[in-house]
C-alpha positions in Angstrom: 14.5 0.6 25.0 12.3 3.3 23.4 14.1 3.0 20.0 13.2 -0.6 19.9 9.5 -0.2 20.1 7.3 -0.8 17.2 4.2 1.1 16.0 1.9 -1.9 16.8 1.9 -4.7 19.3 2.7 -8.3 18.2 -1.0 -8.9 17.6 -3.0 -6.4 15.6 -6.6 -6.1 14.4 -7.8 -3.5 12.0 -11.6 -3.1 11.9 -13.6 -3.4 9.0 21.9 12.7 0.2 24.7 12.0 2.0 27.8 11.3 -0.1 29.8 8.2 0.2 27.5 5.2 0.2 24.0 6.7 0.3 21.6 6.5 -2.6 20.5 9.8 -4.1 16.8 10.5 -4.4 16.6 9.9 -8.2 19.0 6.9 -8.1 16.9 5.0 -5.6 13.8 5.6 -7.6 15.3 4.7 -10.9 17.2 1.7 -9.7 14.1 0.2 -8.0 12.0 1.0 -11.0 14.4 -1.0 -13.1 14.8 -3.9 -10.7 11.1 -4.3 -10.2 9.9 -3.6 -13.8 9.0 -7.2 -14.6 7.0 -7.8 -11.3 5.3 -4.4 -11.7 4.2 -5.0 -15.2 2.9 -8.5 -14.3 0.9 -7.0 -11.5 -0.6 -4.4 -13.9 -1.5 -7.0 -16.5 -3.2 -9.1 -13.8 -5.2 -6.2 -12.3 -8.9 -6.4 -13.1 -9.2 -2.8 -14.2 -12.3 -3.3 -16.4 -14.0 -5.0 -13.5 -13.3 -2.1 -11.1 -15.2 0.4 -13.1 -17.9 -1.8 -14.5 -20.1 -1.9 -11.4 -20.1 -1.2 -7.7 -20.0 -4.9 -7.1 -16.9 -5.2 -9.3 -15.2 -2.4 -7.4 -16.2 -4.0 -4.1 -14.7 -7.3 -5.2 -11.4 -5.5 -6.2 -11.1 -3.9 -2.8 -11.8 -7.2 -1.1 -8.9 -8.8 -3.0 -6.6 -5.8 -2.2 -7.5 -5.7 1.5 -5.5 -8.7 2.8 -2.1 -8.1 1.1 -2.3 -4.3 1.8 -3.0 -4.7 5.5 -0.3 -7.4 5.8 2.4 -5.1 4.5 1.2 -2.2 6.6 1.3 -4.5 9.6 4.9 -5.5 8.8 5.8 -1.8 8.6 4.0 -1.1 11.9 6.2 -3.7 13.5 9.4 -2.1 12.4 11.2 -0.2 15.2 10.2 3.4 15.4 13.8 4.6 15.4 13.9 3.8 11.7 11.2 6.3 10.6 11.4 9.5 12.6 10.4 12.4 10.4 8.7 10.1 7.9 5.3 10.3 9.7 4.7 6.6 9.0 1.3 6.4 10.6 0.0 9.3 8.5 0.9 7.2 5.4 -1.2 4.1 6.3 -4.3 3.7 4.3 -5.6 0.4 5.6 -8.3 2.0 7.7 -9.5 4.0 4.6 -9.7 0.7 2.6 -11.9 -0.9 5.3 -14.1 2.2 5.6 -14.6 2.1 1.8 -15.6 -1.6 2.0 -18.1 -0.8 4.7 -19.6 2.1 2.7 -19.9 -0.1 -0.4 -21.4 -3.0 1.6 -24.2 -0.7 2.8 -24.9 0.3 -0.8 -24.9 -3.4 -2.0 -27.3 -4.8 0.5 -28.7 -8.1 -0.7 -25.8 -8.6 -3.1 -23.0 -9.2 -0.5 -22.7 -10.6 2.9 -23.7 -8.8 6.1 -20.4 -8.3 7.7 -16.7 -7.8 7.2 -14.1 -10.0 9.0 -11.6 -8.1 11.1 -8.1 -8.4 9.7 -5.7 -10.6 11.6 -2.1 -10.8 10.3 -0.5 -14.0 9.0 3.0 -12.6 8.6 5.5 -12.3 11.5 8.2 -10.5 9.6 9.9 -7.6 11.2 11.2 -5.5 8.4 14.7 -4.1 8.5 15.2 -0.6 7.2 16.1 -1.5 3.5 13.2 -3.8 3.2 10.8 -1.3 4.8 12.0 1.2 2.2 11.2 -1.3 -0.6 7.7 -1.9 0.8 7.0 1.8 1.0 8.3 2.4 -2.5 5.4 0.3 -3.7 2.7 1.5 -1.3 3.5 5.1 -1.6 4.0 5.0 -5.4 0.6 3.4 -5.8 -1.0 6.7 -4.8 -0.2 8.3 -8.2 -2.9 6.3 -10.0 -5.6 7.1 -7.5 -7.0 10.1 -9.1 -7.4 8.3 -12.5 -9.2 5.4 -10.8 -11.5 7.8 -9.0 -12.4 9.4 -12.3 -13.3 6.0 -13.7 -15.4 5.3 -10.6 -17.3 8.6 -10.7 -20.1 7.3 -12.9 -20.8 4.7 -10.2 -21.3 7.4 -7.6 -18.0 6.8 -5.9 -16.3 9.9 -4.4 -13.7 10.4 -1.7 -16.5 10.7 0.7 -18.5 7.7 -0.6 -16.3 4.6 -1.0 -13.3 6.2 -2.6 -11.2 7.5 0.3 -8.5 4.9 -0.3 -7.8 6.2 -3.8 -8.0 9.9 -2.7 -4.9 9.4 -0.7 -3.0 12.6 0.0 -4.9 14.6 -2.6 -2.9 17.7 -3.6 -0.1 16.6 -1.3 0.7 13.4 -3.1 3.7 14.8 -4.9 5.2 16.4 -1.7 4.6 13.3 0.4 6.4 11.2 -2.3 9.3 13.6 -2.3 9.6 13.5 1.5 9.7 9.7 1.3 12.5 9.8 -1.3 14.4 12.3 0.9 14.1 10.0 3.9 15.5 7.1 1.8 18.4 9.3 0.7 19.3 10.1 4.3 18.9 6.6 5.8 19.3 3.8 3.3 22.8 2.9 2.1 23.2 2.1 -1.5 24.8 -1.2 -0.6 21.4 -2.3 0.7 19.6 -1.7 -2.6 19.1 -5.4 -3.3 17.2 -5.8 -0.1 14.9 -2.9 -1.0 14.3 -4.2 -4.5 13.6 -7.7 -3.2 11.0 -6.4 -0.8 9.3 -4.3 -3.5 9.1 -7.4 -5.7 7.5 -9.3 -2.9 4.8 -6.6 -2.6 4.1 -6.6 -6.3 3.9 -10.4 -6.3 1.5 -10.4 -3.4 -0.9 -8.0 -5.2 -0.6 -10.1 -8.4 -1.6 -13.2 -6.4 -4.6 -11.3 -5.0 -5.8 -10.3 -8.4 -5.8 -13.9 -9.5 -7.9 -15.0 -6.5 -11.5 -16.0 -7.5 -14.3 -13.6 -6.6 -15.6 -14.0 -3.1 -17.9 -12.2 -0.7 
């Protein structure tokens, strides 16, 4: 059936409020913020922020670590039935291609310092997210956009701009706030409050995946 289709096939390669049982917009945000606080803080403590802005090579290394977990979660979202998303414009929210484009841009500027090619992403996870878990994953991926401008400012002395290796952190630009609001409105309409624990658990899983990535050794 059409409503059972997903945004991606089972194999995927990415080149280089209603009342009575629904969560209100602010309630979802505040409750997930509370439930994921520990995992979120641990991820931020582990992130190599000084390394990111110290050199192009440091920034490149950071994006390499981020690539796999980010694409894994986008892939899981892409395999969620289309009927769950509707007006959310999910494909417009994906940034995996931008991340790969930035890596390619940086690789061309770091010739002789990094390898010659990027490996196409092939997913390891086979999870098909249900609606509450998808909302939890999006809570982290969409919320991550708010720090993008600050990171771009730190990268500016390295010659990184939205057009030159910084498209991932540019995100929605001036539309960041409105896109976040539309996500929360979608949650309000579609995610029952009774399913909060599933959303929170998924958000914690995403934060922990990023923490594990930060702790990986440098690699090319």
